[in-house]
C-alpha positions in Angstrom: 152.9 173.6 12.3 154.8 174.1 15.6 157.5 171.6 16.3 155.8 170.3 19.5 152.6 169.7 17.5 154.5 167.9 14.8 156.2 165.6 17.3 152.8 164.9 19.0 151.2 164.1 15.7 154.1 161.8 14.7 153.9 160.0 18.0 150.1 159.5 17.6 150.6 158.1 14.1 153.3 155.8 15.2 151.2 154.5 18.1 148.3 153.9 15.7 150.6 152.0 13.3 151.8 149.8 16.1 148.3 149.0 17.3 147.3 148.1 13.7 150.3 145.8 13.3 149.5 144.0 16.6 145.9 143.6 15.7 146.7 142.3 12.3 148.9 139.4 13.7 147.1 136.1 14.2 146.5 135.0 17.7 149.4 132.8 19.0 148.0 131.6 22.3 148.5 127.9 22.5 145.4 125.8 22.0 144.4 122.2 22.0 142.5 120.8 19.0 140.2 118.1 20.3 139.9 115.2 17.8 137.1 112.6 17.5 139.4 109.8 18.5 140.0 111.4 21.9 143.5 112.7 21.2 144.4 116.4 21.3 147.0 118.3 19.2 148.7 121.3 20.9 149.3 124.2 18.4 150.1 127.9 18.4 147.6 128.9 15.8 145.6 127.4 12.9 144.4 128.1 9.4 141.3 126.9 7.7 141.9 125.6 4.1 138.6 124.3 2.8 138.0 120.9 4.3 141.4 120.9 6.0 142.7 122.7 9.0 146.4 123.4 9.3 147.6 123.4 12.9 150.9 125.3 13.3 153.0 123.7 16.0 155.4 126.6 16.3 155.0 130.3 16.4 157.2 130.8 13.3 155.1 128.5 11.1 158.1 126.2 10.6 156.1 123.1 11.7 152.6 122.1 11.0 150.2 119.3 10.6 147.1 119.1 8.4 144.0 117.6 9.8 140.5 117.1 8.2 138.3 119.7 9.7 135.5 117.2 10.3 137.9 115.2 12.6 138.2 118.2 15.0 135.3 118.5 17.5 136.5 121.7 19.2 139.2 123.7 20.7 140.2 124.8 24.2 143.0 126.8 25.7 146.1 124.9 26.7 146.7 125.7 30.4 149.7 123.4 30.7 153.3 124.5 30.3 154.3 124.8 26.7 156.2 121.9 25.1 159.0 123.2 22.8 159.0 121.9 19.3 162.5 121.9 17.8 162.8 124.2 14.8 164.3 121.5 12.7 161.9 118.8 13.7 159.6 117.3 11.1 156.5 115.1 11.6 156.7 111.6 10.4 156.4 110.8 6.7 154.2 107.7 6.5 154.3 107.8 2.7 157.8 106.1 2.9 156.1 102.9 4.0 153.2 101.4 2.2 151.6 99.9 5.3 152.2 103.1 7.3 150.7 105.2 4.6 147.5 103.2 4.5 147.1 103.1 8.2 147.9 106.8 8.5 145.1 107.5 6.1 142.7 105.5 8.2 143.6 107.5 11.2 142.1 110.7 9.7 145.2 112.8 9.8 146.2 114.0 6.3 149.8 115.0 6.5 152.5 116.8 8.5 155.4 118.8 7.2 157.9 121.6 7.8 158.7 124.7 5.8 162.4 124.2 6.3 164.8 122.0 4.4 166.5 118.8 5.7 163.8 116.2 6.0 163.8 113.9 8.9 164.2 110.1 8.4 161.0 108.4 7.1 159.0 106.6 9.7 159.7 103.1 8.3 163.4 103.8 8.7 163.0 105.0 12.3 160.9 101.9 13.1 163.4 99.5 11.4 166.4 101.0 13.3 164.6 100.9 16.7 163.3 97.4 16.1 166.7 96.1 15.2 168.3 97.8 18.3 165.8 96.0 20.6 165.3 92.8 18.5 161.7 93.4 17.7 159.6 92.7 14.6 159.0 96.1 12.8 155.5 94.9 12.0 154.8 94.6 15.8 156.1 98.1 16.5 154.1 99.6 13.6 150.9 97.8 15.0 151.6 99.4 18.4 152.1 102.8 16.9 148.8 102.4 14.9 146.9 101.5 18.0 148.5 104.2 20.2 148.5 107.3 18.0 147.3 106.5 14.5 150.8 107.5 13.3 150.4 111.1 14.6 153.7 112.2 15.9 152.1 115.1 17.9 149.2 113.2 19.4 148.4 113.8 23.1 146.0 111.5 24.9 143.5 112.7 27.5 145.8 111.3 30.2 148.8 113.1 28.9 150.6 110.4 26.9 152.5 111.9 23.9 153.8 111.1 20.5 153.8 108.1 18.2 154.1 105.4 20.9 152.2 107.5 23.5 154.8 107.8 26.3 153.7 109.2 29.6 156.0 112.0 30.8 157.3 109.8 33.7 158.0 106.8 31.5 159.6 109.0 28.9 161.9 110.5 31.5 162.9 107.0 32.7 163.7 105.9 29.1 165.8 109.0 28.5 163.4 110.6 26.0 163.6 114.3 26.3 161.2 115.2 23.5 158.3 112.8 23.1 157.2 114.6 19.9 160.5 113.7 18.2 159.7 110.5 16.2 163.1 109.0 16.5 163.3 109.5 20.3 159.8 108.4 20.9 159.9 105.2 18.8 163.3 104.3 20.2 162.1 104.8 23.8 158.8 103.0 23.1 160.6 100.1 21.5 162.9 99.8 24.4 160.0 99.8 26.8 158.1 97.2 24.8 161.2 95.0 24.8 161.6 95.3 28.6 158.0 94.3 29.1 158.4 91.3 26.8 161.4 90.1 28.9 159.5 90.8 32.1 156.7 88.5 31.0 158.8 85.8 29.4 157.9 87.1 25.9 154.2 86.7 26.5 153.0 89.2 23.9 149.5 89.5 25.3 150.7 90.4 28.8 153.4 92.7 27.5 150.8 94.7 25.4 148.4 94.8 28.4 151.2 96.2 30.6 152.1 98.8 27.9 148.5 100.0 27.9 147.4 99.7 31.6 150.8 99.4 33.4 152.7 96.4 34.8 151.1 96.9 38.2 147.6 96.2 36.8 148.8 93.1 35.0 150.4 91.7 38.1 147.3 92.7 40.2 145.0 90.7 37.9 147.6 88.1 37.0 147.0 88.7 33.3 145.1 91.1 31.1 143.1 93.5 33.4 139.3 93.4 33.0 139.2 96.8 31.4 137.3 97.1 28.2 139.9 99.6 26.8 142.9 97.4 27.6 141.2 94.2 26.2 140.2 95.9 23.0 143.7 97.4 22.7 145.4 94.0 23.0 142.9 92.3 20.7 143.4 95.0 18.0 147.2 94.8 18.0 147.3 91.0 18.1 144.7 90.8 15.2 146.5 93.3 13.1 149.9 91.8 13.7 148.7 88.2 13.0 147.0 89.5 9.8 150.3 90.9 8.6 152.1 87.7 9.3 149.5 85.5 7.6 149.6 87.7 4.5 153.4 87.5 4.4 153.4 83.7 4.8 150.8 83.4 2.0 152.9 85.6 -0.3 156.0 83.6 0.5 154.2 80.3 -0.3 152.9 81.7 -3.6 156.4 82.9 -4.5 157.9 79.5 -3.7 155.2 77.8 -5.7 156.0 80.0 -8.7 159.6 79.3 -8.4 159.0 75.5 -8.4 156.6 75.6 -11.3 158.0 74.1 -14.6 159.0 76.5 -17.3 156.3 77.2 -19.9 158.9 78.0 -22.7 158.6 75.7 -25.7 161.1 73.0 -25.8 163.6 72.7 -28.6 163.3 70.0 -31.2 164.9 66.8 -30.2 168.6 66.4 -31.1 169.8 63.4 -33.0 173.0 61.7 -32.3 175.4 60.7 -35.0 173.9 57.2 -35.1 170.4 58.6 -35.6 169.1 58.0 -32.0 167.1 60.8 -30.5 168.5 62.3 -27.3 166.8 64.7 -24.8 168.4 68.1 -24.0 169.8 68.4 -20.5 167.9 70.8 -18.1 169.3 74.3 -17.9 169.2 74.1 -14.1 166.9 73.5 -11.2 164.8 76.4 -10.0 165.7 77.8 -6.6 162.7 78.0 -4.2 162.2 81.3 -2.3 163.4 81.2 1.3 160.6 80.6 3.7 160.0 83.3 6.3 161.2 82.6 9.8 
């Protein structure tokens, strides 16, 4: 075969191979998975795995979140600017906290993970550190996270709020949060914002929660909780959940204290006799110490 013909043939084969490779790669155009609860999850591509759909948050498959397929109502193209996901970022691991694990399961999102080593701090640790920094009850912060995102670190609301504590881009910027999808940054910023609102309203939790949901301007406009169904349901849900946790903790503490005060059921020893034949009772080993009551 003439040299020119061989070169042309090789060029044609190479072009064909490149086309095949390009066609074989999965589509990586960013999409938004629309969930039943109204949130959306931005992802690069997805993979169906039976009753679960894996949403890949980065083009290199290093980050992903698994969602029950039935919780996804549809998909649409993401026309907004892409939000970078750090290569070493990991979604929260609610399994580290018993309460977070159960609430996360109720939210309908199965699990998140990363193909790379070096796990991020568990969510309960992130919440505890942020709560301590801003003098908040971790149970309260967890209740806010549950109401805001259902423990989904990559949740995006229809209005654009992002992450675990659903920070709006403007609010996140004011709080110094550069990546709202980073659990540590998001929870730290959200906890700081919640603390600021509590101080603003003289630690009136109801007003602070209403402002977190609807904005301080609305709370001041209506001199209290705005007459919005969403806001009132939001405040009621968090207050009810938080009070339920506190009631359960107080009950457990009382039961523990009662157990500590209960007399020992061990059989007593036979009475000792003194040298003159009189019977004497053994001295008690020591008084039981009651469990410390919660603050």
